[in-house]
PyMOL CGO cylinders between C-alpha atoms (Angstrom):
from pymol import cmd
from pymol.cgo import CYLINDER

trace = [
    CYLINDER, -5.09, 41.82, -17.50, -4.51, 45.43, -17.15, 0.3, 1, 1, 1, 1, 1, 1,
    CYLINDER, -4.51, 45.43, -17.15, -2.82, 47.46, -19.15, 0.3, 1, 1, 1, 1, 1, 1,
    CYLINDER, -2.82, 47.46, -19.15, 1.20, 48.35, -18.23, 0.3, 1, 1, 1, 1, 1, 1,
    CYLINDER, 1.20, 48.35, -18.23, 1.04, 52.21, -18.67, 0.3, 1, 1, 1, 1, 1, 1,
    CYLINDER, 1.04, 52.21, -18.67, 2.79, 52.61, -21.85, 0.3, 1, 1, 1, 1, 1, 1,
    CYLINDER, 2.79, 52.61, -21.85, 6.15, 54.48, -21.84, 0.3, 1, 1, 1, 1, 1, 1,
    CYLINDER, 6.15, 54.48, -21.84, 7.41, 58.50, -22.41, 0.3, 1, 1, 1, 1, 1, 1,
    CYLINDER, 7.41, 58.50, -22.41, 10.44, 58.85, -24.26, 0.3, 1, 1, 1, 1, 1, 1,
    CYLINDER, 10.44, 58.85, -24.26, 13.60, 57.44, -21.87, 0.3, 1, 1, 1, 1, 1, 1,
    CYLINDER, 13.60, 57.44, -21.87, 16.85, 58.35, -21.57, 0.3, 1, 1, 1, 1, 1, 1,
    CYLINDER, 16.85, 58.35, -21.57, 17.17, 54.41, -20.27, 0.3, 1, 1, 1, 1, 1, 1,
    CYLINDER, 17.17, 54.41, -20.27, 14.32, 52.41, -22.29, 0.3, 1, 1, 1, 1, 1, 1,
    CYLINDER, 14.32, 52.41, -22.29, 15.33, 48.85, -21.10, 0.3, 1, 1, 1, 1, 1, 1,
    CYLINDER, 15.33, 48.85, -21.10, 16.30, 50.00, -16.77, 0.3, 1, 1, 1, 1, 1, 1,
    CYLINDER, 16.30, 50.00, -16.77, 12.73, 51.63, -17.39, 0.3, 1, 1, 1, 1, 1, 1,
    CYLINDER, 12.73, 51.63, -17.39, 11.49, 48.03, -19.36, 0.3, 1, 1, 1, 1, 1, 1,
    CYLINDER, 11.49, 48.03, -19.36, 12.37, 46.19, -16.37, 0.3, 1, 1, 1, 1, 1, 1,
    CYLINDER, 12.37, 46.19, -16.37, 11.34, 48.32, -13.83, 0.3, 1, 1, 1, 1, 1, 1,
    CYLINDER, 11.34, 48.32, -13.83, 7.89, 47.85, -15.18, 0.3, 1, 1, 1, 1, 1, 1,
    CYLINDER, 7.89, 47.85, -15.18, 8.00, 44.77, -16.28, 0.3, 1, 1, 1, 1, 1, 1,
    CYLINDER, 8.00, 44.77, -16.28, 9.74, 43.73, -12.86, 0.3, 1, 1, 1, 1, 1, 1,
    CYLINDER, 9.74, 43.73, -12.86, 6.56, 46.10, -10.50, 0.3, 1, 1, 1, 1, 1, 1,
    CYLINDER, 6.56, 46.10, -10.50, 3.84, 44.60, -12.69, 0.3, 1, 1, 1, 1, 1, 1,
    CYLINDER, 3.84, 44.60, -12.69, 5.31, 41.10, -11.49, 0.3, 1, 1, 1, 1, 1, 1,
    CYLINDER, 5.31, 41.10, -11.49, 5.14, 41.79, -8.05, 0.3, 1, 1, 1, 1, 1, 1,
    CYLINDER, 5.14, 41.79, -8.05, 2.37, 43.84, -8.00, 0.3, 1, 1, 1, 1, 1, 1,
    CYLINDER, 2.37, 43.84, -8.00, 0.41, 40.01, -9.13, 0.3, 1, 1, 1, 1, 1, 1,
    CYLINDER, 0.41, 40.01, -9.13, -1.06, 41.35, -12.50, 0.3, 1, 1, 1, 1, 1, 1,
    CYLINDER, -1.06, 41.35, -12.50, 0.53, 38.56, -14.25, 0.3, 1, 1, 1, 1, 1, 1,
    CYLINDER, 0.53, 38.56, -14.25, -0.32, 35.35, -14.22, 0.3, 1, 1, 1, 1, 1, 1,
    CYLINDER, -0.32, 35.35, -14.22, 1.77, 32.26, -14.32, 0.3, 1, 1, 1, 1, 1, 1,
    CYLINDER, 1.77, 32.26, -14.32, 0.34, 30.59, -17.22, 0.3, 1, 1, 1, 1, 1, 1,
    CYLINDER, 0.34, 30.59, -17.22, 0.23, 34.12, -19.47, 0.3, 1, 1, 1, 1, 1, 1,
    CYLINDER, 0.23, 34.12, -19.47, 2.39, 33.55, -21.85, 0.3, 1, 1, 1, 1, 1, 1,
    CYLINDER, 2.39, 33.55, -21.85, 4.69, 36.80, -22.16, 0.3, 1, 1, 1, 1, 1, 1,
    CYLINDER, 4.69, 36.80, -22.16, 6.22, 37.47, -25.28, 0.3, 1, 1, 1, 1, 1, 1,
    CYLINDER, 6.22, 37.47, -25.28, 8.73, 40.41, -26.62, 0.3, 1, 1, 1, 1, 1, 1,
    CYLINDER, 8.73, 40.41, -26.62, 5.60, 41.87, -29.19, 0.3, 1, 1, 1, 1, 1, 1,
    CYLINDER, 5.60, 41.87, -29.19, 3.32, 41.32, -25.52, 0.3, 1, 1, 1, 1, 1, 1,
    CYLINDER, 3.32, 41.32, -25.52, 4.73, 44.37, -24.16, 0.3, 1, 1, 1, 1, 1, 1,
    CYLINDER, 4.73, 44.37, -24.16, 6.16, 45.89, -26.87, 0.3, 1, 1, 1, 1, 1, 1,
    CYLINDER, 6.16, 45.89, -26.87, 2.53, 46.70, -27.74, 0.3, 1, 1, 1, 1, 1, 1,
    CYLINDER, 2.53, 46.70, -27.74, 1.99, 47.57, -23.97, 0.3, 1, 1, 1, 1, 1, 1,
    CYLINDER, 1.99, 47.57, -23.97, 5.05, 49.98, -23.17, 0.3, 1, 1, 1, 1, 1, 1,
    CYLINDER, 5.05, 49.98, -23.17, 5.62, 51.09, -26.77, 0.3, 1, 1, 1, 1, 1, 1,
    CYLINDER, 5.62, 51.09, -26.77, 8.52, 50.35, -27.24, 0.3, 1, 1, 1, 1, 1, 1,
    CYLINDER, 8.52, 50.35, -27.24, 11.04, 48.04, -29.33, 0.3, 1, 1, 1, 1, 1, 1,
    CYLINDER, 11.04, 48.04, -29.33, 11.77, 44.48, -28.99, 0.3, 1, 1, 1, 1, 1, 1,
    CYLINDER, 11.77, 44.48, -28.99, 15.28, 45.07, -28.07, 0.3, 1, 1, 1, 1, 1, 1,
    CYLINDER, 15.28, 45.07, -28.07, 15.35, 46.84, -24.16, 0.3, 1, 1, 1, 1, 1, 1,
    CYLINDER, 15.35, 46.84, -24.16, 12.01, 44.25, -23.79, 0.3, 1, 1, 1, 1, 1, 1,
    CYLINDER, 12.01, 44.25, -23.79, 14.41, 41.78, -24.30, 0.3, 1, 1, 1, 1, 1, 1,
    CYLINDER, 14.41, 41.78, -24.30, 17.23, 42.83, -22.29, 0.3, 1, 1, 1, 1, 1, 1,
    CYLINDER, 17.23, 42.83, -22.29, 15.12, 43.60, -19.44, 0.3, 1, 1, 1, 1, 1, 1,
    CYLINDER, 15.12, 43.60, -19.44, 13.65, 39.71, -19.90, 0.3, 1, 1, 1, 1, 1, 1,
    CYLINDER, 13.65, 39.71, -19.90, 16.81, 38.45, -19.74, 0.3, 1, 1, 1, 1, 1, 1,
    CYLINDER, 16.81, 38.45, -19.74, 17.32, 40.21, -16.75, 0.3, 1, 1, 1, 1, 1, 1,
    CYLINDER, 17.32, 40.21, -16.75, 14.02, 39.90, -14.67, 0.3, 1, 1, 1, 1, 1, 1,
    CYLINDER, 14.02, 39.90, -14.67, 15.62, 35.96, -15.84, 0.3, 1, 1, 1, 1, 1, 1,
    CYLINDER, 15.62, 35.96, -15.84, 18.90, 35.99, -14.03, 0.3, 1, 1, 1, 1, 1, 1,
    CYLINDER, 18.90, 35.99, -14.03, 16.84, 37.65, -10.87, 0.3, 1, 1, 1, 1, 1, 1,
    CYLINDER, 16.84, 37.65, -10.87, 15.15, 34.30, -11.02, 0.3, 1, 1, 1, 1, 1, 1,
    CYLINDER, 15.15, 34.30, -11.02, 11.53, 36.10, -11.40, 0.3, 1, 1, 1, 1, 1, 1,
    CYLINDER, 11.53, 36.10, -11.40, 10.43, 34.76, -14.85, 0.3, 1, 1, 1, 1, 1, 1,
    CYLINDER, 10.43, 34.76, -14.85, 11.84, 31.78, -17.14, 0.3, 1, 1, 1, 1, 1, 1,
    CYLINDER, 11.84, 31.78, -17.14, 12.42, 32.07, -20.78, 0.3, 1, 1, 1, 1, 1, 1,
    CYLINDER, 12.42, 32.07, -20.78, 11.56, 29.18, -23.54, 0.3, 1, 1, 1, 1, 1, 1,
    CYLINDER, 11.56, 29.18, -23.54, 13.43, 29.47, -26.33, 0.3, 1, 1, 1, 1, 1, 1,
    CYLINDER, 13.43, 29.47, -26.33, 10.93, 30.11, -29.47, 0.3, 1, 1, 1, 1, 1, 1,
    CYLINDER, 10.93, 30.11, -29.47, 7.96, 30.52, -27.07, 0.3, 1, 1, 1, 1, 1, 1,
    CYLINDER, 7.96, 30.52, -27.07, 8.07, 33.25, -24.84, 0.3, 1, 1, 1, 1, 1, 1,
    CYLINDER, 8.07, 33.25, -24.84, 8.84, 34.09, -21.65, 0.3, 1, 1, 1, 1, 1, 1,
    CYLINDER, 8.84, 34.09, -21.65, 6.49, 32.61, -18.13, 0.3, 1, 1, 1, 1, 1, 1,
    CYLINDER, 6.49, 32.61, -18.13, 6.58, 33.71, -14.57, 0.3, 1, 1, 1, 1, 1, 1,
    CYLINDER, 6.58, 33.71, -14.57, 8.50, 31.24, -12.73, 0.3, 1, 1, 1, 1, 1, 1,
    CYLINDER, 8.50, 31.24, -12.73, 7.00, 28.58, -10.49, 0.3, 1, 1, 1, 1, 1, 1,
    CYLINDER, 7.00, 28.58, -10.49, 8.71, 27.29, -7.12, 0.3, 1, 1, 1, 1, 1, 1,
    CYLINDER, 8.71, 27.29, -7.12, 8.45, 22.98, -6.48, 0.3, 1, 1, 1, 1, 1, 1,
    CYLINDER, 8.45, 22.98, -6.48, 8.21, 22.72, -1.85, 0.3, 1, 1, 1, 1, 1, 1,
    CYLINDER, 8.21, 22.72, -1.85, 11.78, 22.13, -2.53, 0.3, 1, 1, 1, 1, 1, 1,
    CYLINDER, 11.78, 22.13, -2.53, 12.67, 25.55, -4.04, 0.3, 1, 1, 1, 1, 1, 1,
    CYLINDER, 12.67, 25.55, -4.04, 10.51, 27.62, -1.39, 0.3, 1, 1, 1, 1, 1, 1,
    CYLINDER, 10.51, 27.62, -1.39, 12.45, 25.13, 1.39, 0.3, 1, 1, 1, 1, 1, 1,
    CYLINDER, 12.45, 25.13, 1.39, 15.70, 26.45, -0.29, 0.3, 1, 1, 1, 1, 1, 1,
    CYLINDER, 15.70, 26.45, -0.29, 14.87, 29.52, -0.64, 0.3, 1, 1, 1, 1, 1, 1,
    CYLINDER, 14.87, 29.52, -0.64, 13.44, 30.14, 3.15, 0.3, 1, 1, 1, 1, 1, 1,
    CYLINDER, 13.44, 30.14, 3.15, 16.33, 28.16, 4.10, 0.3, 1, 1, 1, 1, 1, 1,
    CYLINDER, 16.33, 28.16, 4.10, 19.04, 30.89, 2.48, 0.3, 1, 1, 1, 1, 1, 1,
    CYLINDER, 19.04, 30.89, 2.48, 16.66, 33.57, 3.93, 0.3, 1, 1, 1, 1, 1, 1,
    CYLINDER, 16.66, 33.57, 3.93, 17.00, 32.65, 7.19, 0.3, 1, 1, 1, 1, 1, 1,
    CYLINDER, 17.00, 32.65, 7.19, 20.87, 32.15, 6.97, 0.3, 1, 1, 1, 1, 1, 1,
    CYLINDER, 20.87, 32.15, 6.97, 21.09, 35.73, 5.72, 0.3, 1, 1, 1, 1, 1, 1,
    CYLINDER, 21.09, 35.73, 5.72, 19.04, 37.50, 7.62, 0.3, 1, 1, 1, 1, 1, 1,
    CYLINDER, 19.04, 37.50, 7.62, 20.30, 35.88, 11.42, 0.3, 1, 1, 1, 1, 1, 1,
    CYLINDER, 20.30, 35.88, 11.42, 23.85, 36.84, 10.22, 0.3, 1, 1, 1, 1, 1, 1,
    CYLINDER, 23.85, 36.84, 10.22, 22.30, 40.17, 9.31, 0.3, 1, 1, 1, 1, 1, 1,
    CYLINDER, 22.30, 40.17, 9.31, 20.72, 40.84, 12.91, 0.3, 1, 1, 1, 1, 1, 1,
    CYLINDER, 20.72, 40.84, 12.91, 23.52, 39.54, 14.76, 0.3, 1, 1, 1, 1, 1, 1,
    CYLINDER, 23.52, 39.54, 14.76, 26.02, 41.94, 13.85, 0.3, 1, 1, 1, 1, 1, 1,
    CYLINDER, 26.02, 41.94, 13.85, 23.09, 45.28, 12.45, 0.3, 1, 1, 1, 1, 1, 1,
    CYLINDER, 23.09, 45.28, 12.45, 24.56, 48.55, 14.23, 0.3, 1, 1, 1, 1, 1, 1,
    CYLINDER, 24.56, 48.55, 14.23, 21.84, 49.49, 16.34, 0.3, 1, 1, 1, 1, 1, 1,
    CYLINDER, 21.84, 49.49, 16.34, 20.95, 53.14, 16.65, 0.3, 1, 1, 1, 1, 1, 1,
    CYLINDER, 20.95, 53.14, 16.65, 17.82, 55.30, 17.68, 0.3, 1, 1, 1, 1, 1, 1,
    CYLINDER, 17.82, 55.30, 17.68, 17.15, 56.09, 14.52, 0.3, 1, 1, 1, 1, 1, 1,
    CYLINDER, 17.15, 56.09, 14.52, 16.82, 52.51, 13.56, 0.3, 1, 1, 1, 1, 1, 1,
    CYLINDER, 16.82, 52.51, 13.56, 14.53, 51.69, 16.14, 0.3, 1, 1, 1, 1, 1, 1,
    CYLINDER, 14.53, 51.69, 16.14, 12.18, 54.45, 15.23, 0.3, 1, 1, 1, 1, 1, 1,
    CYLINDER, 12.18, 54.45, 15.23, 12.13, 52.98, 11.72, 0.3, 1, 1, 1, 1, 1, 1,
    CYLINDER, 12.13, 52.98, 11.72, 11.50, 49.66, 12.44, 0.3, 1, 1, 1, 1, 1, 1,
    CYLINDER, 11.50, 49.66, 12.44, 8.35, 50.53, 15.34, 0.3, 1, 1, 1, 1, 1, 1,
    CYLINDER, 8.35, 50.53, 15.34, 6.98, 52.80, 12.49, 0.3, 1, 1, 1, 1, 1, 1,
    CYLINDER, 6.98, 52.80, 12.49, 7.18, 49.80, 10.01, 0.3, 1, 1, 1, 1, 1, 1,
    CYLINDER, 7.18, 49.80, 10.01, 5.52, 47.53, 12.98, 0.3, 1, 1, 1, 1, 1, 1,
    CYLINDER, 5.52, 47.53, 12.98, 2.78, 50.03, 13.03, 0.3, 1, 1, 1, 1, 1, 1,
    CYLINDER, 2.78, 50.03, 13.03, 2.05, 49.66, 9.29, 0.3, 1, 1, 1, 1, 1, 1,
    CYLINDER, 2.05, 49.66, 9.29, 1.80, 46.39, 9.33, 0.3, 1, 1, 1, 1, 1, 1,
    CYLINDER, 1.80, 46.39, 9.33, -0.63, 46.07, 12.35, 0.3, 1, 1, 1, 1, 1, 1,
    CYLINDER, -0.63, 46.07, 12.35, -2.93, 48.98, 10.08, 0.3, 1, 1, 1, 1, 1, 1,
    CYLINDER, -2.93, 48.98, 10.08, -2.53, 46.40, 6.81, 0.3, 1, 1, 1, 1, 1, 1,
    CYLINDER, -2.53, 46.40, 6.81, -3.33, 43.41, 8.40, 0.3, 1, 1, 1, 1, 1, 1,
    CYLINDER, -3.33, 43.41, 8.40, -6.08, 45.27, 9.94, 0.3, 1, 1, 1, 1, 1, 1,
    CYLINDER, -6.08, 45.27, 9.94, -7.54, 47.06, 6.74, 0.3, 1, 1, 1, 1, 1, 1,
    CYLINDER, -7.54, 47.06, 6.74, -7.01, 43.17, 4.68, 0.3, 1, 1, 1, 1, 1, 1,
    CYLINDER, -7.01, 43.17, 4.68, -4.30, 45.09, 1.94, 0.3, 1, 1, 1, 1, 1, 1,
    CYLINDER, -4.30, 45.09, 1.94, -1.78, 41.92, 1.05, 0.3, 1, 1, 1, 1, 1, 1,
    CYLINDER, -1.78, 41.92, 1.05, 0.34, 43.96, -1.26, 0.3, 1, 1, 1, 1, 1, 1,
    CYLINDER, 0.34, 43.96, -1.26, 1.09, 47.13, 1.33, 0.3, 1, 1, 1, 1, 1, 1,
    CYLINDER, 1.09, 47.13, 1.33, 1.53, 44.13, 3.95, 0.3, 1, 1, 1, 1, 1, 1,
    CYLINDER, 1.53, 44.13, 3.95, 3.77, 41.83, 2.46, 0.3, 1, 1, 1, 1, 1, 1,
    CYLINDER, 3.77, 41.83, 2.46, 5.72, 45.14, 0.83, 0.3, 1, 1, 1, 1, 1, 1,
    CYLINDER, 5.72, 45.14, 0.83, 6.03, 46.73, 4.90, 0.3, 1, 1, 1, 1, 1, 1,
    CYLINDER, 6.03, 46.73, 4.90, 7.14, 43.36, 6.17, 0.3, 1, 1, 1, 1, 1, 1,
    CYLINDER, 7.14, 43.36, 6.17, 10.04, 43.14, 3.40, 0.3, 1, 1, 1, 1, 1, 1,
    CYLINDER, 10.04, 43.14, 3.40, 10.44, 47.22, 4.38, 0.3, 1, 1, 1, 1, 1, 1,
    CYLINDER, 10.44, 47.22, 4.38, 11.24, 45.64, 7.51, 0.3, 1, 1, 1, 1, 1, 1,
    CYLINDER, 11.24, 45.64, 7.51, 13.52, 43.22, 7.13, 0.3, 1, 1, 1, 1, 1, 1,
    CYLINDER, 13.52, 43.22, 7.13, 15.35, 44.88, 4.91, 0.3, 1, 1, 1, 1, 1, 1,
    CYLINDER, 15.35, 44.88, 4.91, 15.88, 47.88, 6.90, 0.3, 1, 1, 1, 1, 1, 1,
    CYLINDER, 15.88, 47.88, 6.90, 17.52, 45.83, 9.28, 0.3, 1, 1, 1, 1, 1, 1,
    CYLINDER, 17.52, 45.83, 9.28, 19.86, 44.40, 6.60, 0.3, 1, 1, 1, 1, 1, 1,
    CYLINDER, 19.86, 44.40, 6.60, 20.61, 47.73, 5.46, 0.3, 1, 1, 1, 1, 1, 1,
    CYLINDER, 20.61, 47.73, 5.46, 21.70, 48.38, 8.95, 0.3, 1, 1, 1, 1, 1, 1,
    CYLINDER, 21.70, 48.38, 8.95, 24.38, 45.82, 8.89, 0.3, 1, 1, 1, 1, 1, 1,
    CYLINDER, 24.38, 45.82, 8.89, 26.07, 47.73, 6.05, 0.3, 1, 1, 1, 1, 1, 1,
    CYLINDER, 26.07, 47.73, 6.05, 26.79, 44.68, 4.32, 0.3, 1, 1, 1, 1, 1, 1,
    CYLINDER, 26.79, 44.68, 4.32, 25.80, 45.56, 0.73, 0.3, 1, 1, 1, 1, 1, 1,
    CYLINDER, 25.80, 45.56, 0.73, 26.23, 42.38, -0.87, 0.3, 1, 1, 1, 1, 1, 1,
    CYLINDER, 26.23, 42.38, -0.87, 24.38, 40.69, 1.63, 0.3, 1, 1, 1, 1, 1, 1,
    CYLINDER, 24.38, 40.69, 1.63, 20.73, 43.44, 0.91, 0.3, 1, 1, 1, 1, 1, 1,
    CYLINDER, 20.73, 43.44, 0.91, 22.14, 42.41, -2.65, 0.3, 1, 1, 1, 1, 1, 1,
    CYLINDER, 22.14, 42.41, -2.65, 21.59, 39.09, -2.59, 0.3, 1, 1, 1, 1, 1, 1,
    CYLINDER, 21.59, 39.09, -2.59, 18.65, 39.19, 0.18, 0.3, 1, 1, 1, 1, 1, 1,
    CYLINDER, 18.65, 39.19, 0.18, 16.41, 41.50, -1.81, 0.3, 1, 1, 1, 1, 1, 1,
    CYLINDER, 16.41, 41.50, -1.81, 17.14, 38.89, -5.07, 0.3, 1, 1, 1, 1, 1, 1,
    CYLINDER, 17.14, 38.89, -5.07, 15.66, 36.21, -2.54, 0.3, 1, 1, 1, 1, 1, 1,
    CYLINDER, 15.66, 36.21, -2.54, 12.83, 38.20, -1.47, 0.3, 1, 1, 1, 1, 1, 1,
    CYLINDER, 12.83, 38.20, -1.47, 11.48, 38.62, -4.99, 0.3, 1, 1, 1, 1, 1, 1,
    CYLINDER, 11.48, 38.62, -4.99, 11.54, 35.17, -5.65, 0.3, 1, 1, 1, 1, 1, 1,
    CYLINDER, 11.54, 35.17, -5.65, 9.38, 34.82, -2.26, 0.3, 1, 1, 1, 1, 1, 1,
    CYLINDER, 9.38, 34.82, -2.26, 7.24, 37.14, -3.21, 0.3, 1, 1, 1, 1, 1, 1,
    CYLINDER, 7.24, 37.14, -3.21, 5.99, 35.76, -6.34, 0.3, 1, 1, 1, 1, 1, 1,
    CYLINDER, 5.99, 35.76, -6.34, 3.98, 32.68, -3.96, 0.3, 1, 1, 1, 1, 1, 1,
    CYLINDER, 3.98, 32.68, -3.96, 3.78, 34.86, -1.05, 0.3, 1, 1, 1, 1, 1, 1,
    CYLINDER, 3.78, 34.86, -1.05, 0.95, 36.85, -2.80, 0.3, 1, 1, 1, 1, 1, 1,
    CYLINDER, 0.95, 36.85, -2.80, -0.75, 34.10, -4.24, 0.3, 1, 1, 1, 1, 1, 1,
    CYLINDER, -0.75, 34.10, -4.24, -0.18, 31.91, -1.17, 0.3, 1, 1, 1, 1, 1, 1,
    CYLINDER, -0.18, 31.91, -1.17, -0.33, 34.43, 2.06, 0.3, 1, 1, 1, 1, 1, 1,
    CYLINDER, -0.33, 34.43, 2.06, -3.07, 34.02, 4.18, 0.3, 1, 1, 1, 1, 1, 1,
    CYLINDER, -3.07, 34.02, 4.18, -3.28, 37.25, 5.79, 0.3, 1, 1, 1, 1, 1, 1,
    CYLINDER, -3.28, 37.25, 5.79, -5.71, 35.84, 8.68, 0.3, 1, 1, 1, 1, 1, 1,
    CYLINDER, -5.71, 35.84, 8.68, -2.61, 33.78, 10.16, 0.3, 1, 1, 1, 1, 1, 1,
    CYLINDER, -2.61, 33.78, 10.16, 0.42, 36.48, 9.72, 0.3, 1, 1, 1, 1, 1, 1,
    CYLINDER, 0.42, 36.48, 9.72, 1.89, 37.11, 13.06, 0.3, 1, 1, 1, 1, 1, 1,
    CYLINDER, 1.89, 37.11, 13.06, 4.20, 39.88, 11.83, 0.3, 1, 1, 1, 1, 1, 1,
    CYLINDER, 4.20, 39.88, 11.83, 3.54, 41.90, 14.00, 0.3, 1, 1, 1, 1, 1, 1,
    CYLINDER, 3.54, 41.90, 14.00, 3.91, 40.43, 17.34, 0.3, 1, 1, 1, 1, 1, 1,
    CYLINDER, 3.91, 40.43, 17.34, 7.33, 38.74, 15.37, 0.3, 1, 1, 1, 1, 1, 1,
    CYLINDER, 7.33, 38.74, 15.37, 8.66, 41.58, 14.39, 0.3, 1, 1, 1, 1, 1, 1,
    CYLINDER, 8.66, 41.58, 14.39, 8.07, 43.14, 17.77, 0.3, 1, 1, 1, 1, 1, 1,
    CYLINDER, 8.07, 43.14, 17.77, 9.77, 40.55, 19.22, 0.3, 1, 1, 1, 1, 1, 1,
    CYLINDER, 9.77, 40.55, 19.22, 13.06, 41.28, 17.19, 0.3, 1, 1, 1, 1, 1, 1,
    CYLINDER, 13.06, 41.28, 17.19, 12.44, 45.07, 18.24, 0.3, 1, 1, 1, 1, 1, 1,
    CYLINDER, 12.44, 45.07, 18.24, 12.49, 44.61, 21.59, 0.3, 1, 1, 1, 1, 1, 1,
    CYLINDER, 12.49, 44.61, 21.59, 15.43, 42.33, 21.84, 0.3, 1, 1, 1, 1, 1, 1,
    CYLINDER, 15.43, 42.33, 21.84, 17.21, 44.88, 19.57, 0.3, 1, 1, 1, 1, 1, 1,
    CYLINDER, 17.21, 44.88, 19.57, 16.37, 47.95, 21.60, 0.3, 1, 1, 1, 1, 1, 1,
    CYLINDER, 16.37, 47.95, 21.60, 18.17, 45.87, 24.54, 0.3, 1, 1, 1, 1, 1, 1,
    CYLINDER, 18.17, 45.87, 24.54, 21.09, 45.33, 22.69, 0.3, 1, 1, 1, 1, 1, 1,
    CYLINDER, 21.09, 45.33, 22.69, 20.59, 41.51, 23.17, 0.3, 1, 1, 1, 1, 1, 1,
    CYLINDER, 20.59, 41.51, 23.17, 21.76, 40.24, 19.20, 0.3, 1, 1, 1, 1, 1, 1,
    CYLINDER, 21.76, 40.24, 19.20, 21.48, 36.35, 20.64, 0.3, 1, 1, 1, 1, 1, 1,
    CYLINDER, 21.48, 36.35, 20.64, 17.56, 37.00, 21.39, 0.3, 1, 1, 1, 1, 1, 1,
    CYLINDER, 17.56, 37.00, 21.39, 17.05, 39.01, 18.41, 0.3, 1, 1, 1, 1, 1, 1,
    CYLINDER, 17.05, 39.01, 18.41, 18.88, 36.28, 16.54, 0.3, 1, 1, 1, 1, 1, 1,
    CYLINDER, 18.88, 36.28, 16.54, 16.40, 33.65, 17.77, 0.3, 1, 1, 1, 1, 1, 1,
    CYLINDER, 16.40, 33.65, 17.77, 13.57, 35.36, 17.09, 0.3, 1, 1, 1, 1, 1, 1,
    CYLINDER, 13.57, 35.36, 17.09, 14.49, 35.92, 13.64, 0.3, 1, 1, 1, 1, 1, 1,
    CYLINDER, 14.49, 35.92, 13.64, 14.69, 32.89, 13.07, 0.3, 1, 1, 1, 1, 1, 1,
    CYLINDER, 14.69, 32.89, 13.07, 12.09, 31.55, 14.68, 0.3, 1, 1, 1, 1, 1, 1,
    CYLINDER, 12.09, 31.55, 14.68, 9.59, 34.43, 12.74, 0.3, 1, 1, 1, 1, 1, 1,
    CYLINDER, 9.59, 34.43, 12.74, 10.92, 32.85, 9.49, 0.3, 1, 1, 1, 1, 1, 1,
    CYLINDER, 10.92, 32.85, 9.49, 10.65, 29.23, 10.55, 0.3, 1, 1, 1, 1, 1, 1,
    CYLINDER, 10.65, 29.23, 10.55, 7.22, 29.92, 11.17, 0.3, 1, 1, 1, 1, 1, 1,
    CYLINDER, 7.22, 29.92, 11.17, 6.72, 31.96, 7.65, 0.3, 1, 1, 1, 1, 1, 1,
    CYLINDER, 6.72, 31.96, 7.65, 8.43, 29.15, 5.65, 0.3, 1, 1, 1, 1, 1, 1,
    CYLINDER, 8.43, 29.15, 5.65, 6.54, 26.46, 7.36, 0.3, 1, 1, 1, 1, 1, 1,
    CYLINDER, 6.54, 26.46, 7.36, 2.81, 28.41, 6.47, 0.3, 1, 1, 1, 1, 1, 1,
    CYLINDER, 2.81, 28.41, 6.47, 3.62, 28.53, 2.84, 0.3, 1, 1, 1, 1, 1, 1,
    CYLINDER, 3.62, 28.53, 2.84, 4.96, 24.75, 2.54, 0.3, 1, 1, 1, 1, 1, 1,
    CYLINDER, 4.96, 24.75, 2.54, 1.92, 23.56, 4.39, 0.3, 1, 1, 1, 1, 1, 1,
    CYLINDER, 1.92, 23.56, 4.39, 0.02, 25.58, 1.79, 0.3, 1, 1, 1, 1, 1, 1,
    CYLINDER, 0.02, 25.58, 1.79, 2.27, 24.77, -1.29, 0.3, 1, 1, 1, 1, 1, 1,
    CYLINDER, 2.27, 24.77, -1.29, 1.74, 20.49, 0.44, 0.3, 1, 1, 1, 1, 1, 1,
    CYLINDER, 1.74, 20.49, 0.44, -2.19, 20.77, 0.88, 0.3, 1, 1, 1, 1, 1, 1,
    CYLINDER, -2.19, 20.77, 0.88, -2.42, 22.63, -2.79, 0.3, 1, 1, 1, 1, 1, 1,
    CYLINDER, -2.42, 22.63, -2.79, -0.18, 19.53, -4.54, 0.3, 1, 1, 1, 1, 1, 1,
    CYLINDER, -0.18, 19.53, -4.54, -1.76, 16.73, -5.54, 0.3, 1, 1, 1, 1, 1, 1,
    CYLINDER, -1.76, 16.73, -5.54, -1.71, 13.14, -4.02, 0.3, 1, 1, 1, 1, 1, 1,
]
cmd.load_cgo(trace, "trace")
């Protein structure tokens, strides 16, 4: 595993440790079979175990890792049922967000730029940045709903989904630019009903591909 950059003197070591470990998790730099002990991160970040312990507890609360007593922490793995449940929740949250989103010229501009970036990263076969931009598109719509609690819950769901998307997402089958364009065009027309339908279809298609991948990977 690549070394994690050591942290310099801190204002809040727990927050810095949390951000650093989470970034490495979401960038796919930690394998699911690697034991993530307090000693492991203490050495690599150059800080004491106490803030590491608090950071790991926070990441467990987010559903990104699981902590096993006397064994350490591991990246969380997901069953097919858990993947389906997460996508059911995501669909509910995002369908509501797009139904109440406050549409203005700035939102439309930002979503259009996001779609252009998604196409660019797809053409460059840059999986991580493609997924990041995909998440950014959806989060921008959520933030425009002006429901901060919805945004908070959606961020947690997206982070958990990220863990298996990075491992299983096939860029060659990505339809994100087209799906996002359909959603954008509906929003440009102030047609919330069509936007909701497009959002549901988009999320359902992504869920279907991921579930198919996991089903084929699971021994019969």
